[in-house]
C-alpha positions in Angstrom: -21.4 2.5 -26.0 -20.8 2.9 -22.4 -22.4 5.2 -19.9 -22.2 9.0 -19.8 -23.3 10.5 -16.6 -22.8 12.4 -13.5 -23.4 11.6 -10.0 -23.9 13.5 -6.8 -24.2 11.7 -3.4 -24.9 13.8 -0.2 -27.1 14.1 2.7 -30.6 15.4 2.2 -34.1 14.7 1.6 -35.0 16.2 -1.8 -38.0 14.4 -3.3 -37.1 15.3 -7.0 -34.1 17.2 -8.5 -34.5 18.3 -12.2 -33.1 15.7 -14.7 -32.1 13.7 -11.8 -32.8 9.9 -11.1 -32.5 8.9 -7.5 -30.6 5.7 -6.8 -30.5 3.8 -3.4 -28.3 4.9 -0.5 -28.6 4.5 3.2 -30.9 6.4 5.3 -30.0 10.2 5.3 -28.0 10.1 1.9 -29.1 10.6 -1.4 -27.5 9.4 -4.6 -28.6 11.2 -7.9 -27.7 10.3 -11.4 -27.9 12.9 -14.0 -26.9 13.5 -17.5 -23.2 14.6 -17.9 -23.1 18.1 -16.0 -20.6 20.8 -16.5 -18.4 21.7 -13.3 -20.7 24.7 -12.0 -24.1 23.1 -11.9 -22.4 19.9 -10.6 -20.8 22.0 -7.7 -23.9 23.6 -7.0 -25.6 20.3 -6.4 -23.0 19.3 -4.2 -23.8 22.0 -1.9 -21.9 22.7 1.3 -22.0 19.6 3.3 -20.0 16.4 2.9 -20.7 15.1 -0.7 -19.4 12.8 -3.4 -19.5 13.5 -7.1 -18.7 11.6 -9.9 -18.5 12.0 -13.7 -18.5 9.0 -16.0 -17.2 9.1 -19.7 -18.2 6.2 -21.9 -17.9 4.0 -18.8 -14.0 3.8 -19.5 -13.4 6.5 -16.9 -14.8 7.9 -13.7 -13.6 10.9 -11.7 -15.0 10.7 -8.2 -14.4 13.5 -5.8 -15.0 13.9 -2.2 -16.4 17.4 -0.9 -17.0 19.1 2.3 -17.8 22.7 2.9 -18.2 23.2 -0.9 -14.5 22.5 -1.4 -12.8 19.4 -2.9 -11.2 17.2 -0.4 -9.9 14.3 -2.5 -10.2 12.8 -6.2 -9.5 9.7 -7.7 -9.9 8.5 -11.4 -10.9 5.1 -12.2 -9.7 4.2 -15.6 -6.7 6.7 -15.6 -5.2 5.2 -18.4 -8.2 5.9 -20.5 -8.2 9.3 -18.7 -4.6 10.0 -19.7 -5.0 8.7 -23.3 -7.9 11.1 -23.6 -6.0 14.1 -22.4 -3.2 13.5 -24.6 -5.5 13.1 -27.8 -6.8 16.6 -26.8 -3.2 17.8 -26.7 -3.1 18.2 -22.8 -0.3 17.3 -20.6 -1.0 13.5 -19.5 0.8 11.1 -17.3 2.6 8.2 -18.7 0.6 4.9 -18.3 3.5 3.0 -17.2 4.2 5.3 -14.3 0.6 5.4 -13.3 0.8 1.5 -13.0 4.1 1.7 -11.1 2.8 4.3 -8.6 -0.7 3.0 -8.2 -0.2 1.3 -4.8 1.3 4.3 -3.0 -1.3 6.7 -4.7 -4.2 4.6 -3.5 -2.8 4.1 0.1 -2.2 7.8 0.3 -5.5 8.8 -0.9 -7.4 6.0 1.1 -6.0 8.0 4.3 -7.9 11.3 2.9 -11.2 9.2 2.1 -11.3 7.7 5.7 -10.9 11.3 7.2 -13.6 12.6 5.1 -15.9 9.6 5.9 -15.2 10.0 9.7 -16.0 13.8 9.6 -19.0 13.0 7.5 -20.2 10.6 10.5 -19.5 7.4 8.3 -17.3 4.3 8.9 -14.5 3.5 6.6 -11.1 1.8 7.0 -7.7 2.5 5.1 -7.1 -1.2 4.0 -10.6 -1.4 2.4 -10.5 1.9 0.7 -7.0 1.3 -0.5 -8.0 -2.0 -2.1 -11.2 -0.2 -3.7 -8.9 2.2 -5.2 -6.4 -0.1 -6.5 -9.1 -2.2 -8.3 -9.2 -1.9 -12.0 -12.9 -1.9 -12.8 -13.9 -3.1 -16.4 -16.9 -0.6 -16.0 -15.4 2.5 -14.4 -18.6 3.7 -12.7 -18.2 0.4 -10.7 -15.4 2.0 -8.9 -17.8 4.8 -7.7 -20.2 2.1 -6.4 -17.1 0.3 -4.7 -16.0 3.7 -2.9 -19.8 4.4 -1.8 -19.8 0.8 -0.3 -16.4 1.3 1.3 -17.5 4.5 3.2 -20.9 3.0 4.2 -23.1 5.0 1.8 -24.3 2.1 0.0 -24.7 -1.5 1.2 -22.6 -3.9 -0.8 
């Protein structure tokens, strides 16, 4: 059985957060792990500054979202085939797995630009080729994608 968790990564100096476990991040940033959170408490924890949130489902998929000003700036799904299969199983519209594979390079390159712009606005350093490579990588453990994104934007040391 894989991991089920939510993560919030943001600037701050909180000593403790209810139900949160603090992970290592560079100075000025905090990385918190929680039991899976619903959208409302997750958005409240994100706050109004630059932040990244993620939700992991059974280590098969990880939805990573960049935030600024309390607004979603970008989103990426690691394990998107599992994500699409789960949506289809729930009777929800789901993309075709073959189409996902075919369009991955273009989608990763386009989103990498948004991630780099977000990182620069947050005072971080990132480059499009590195972020693109991270987004294109198929991780056996989906939450490793979050770790890779955090490394690519300089929030954690790789």
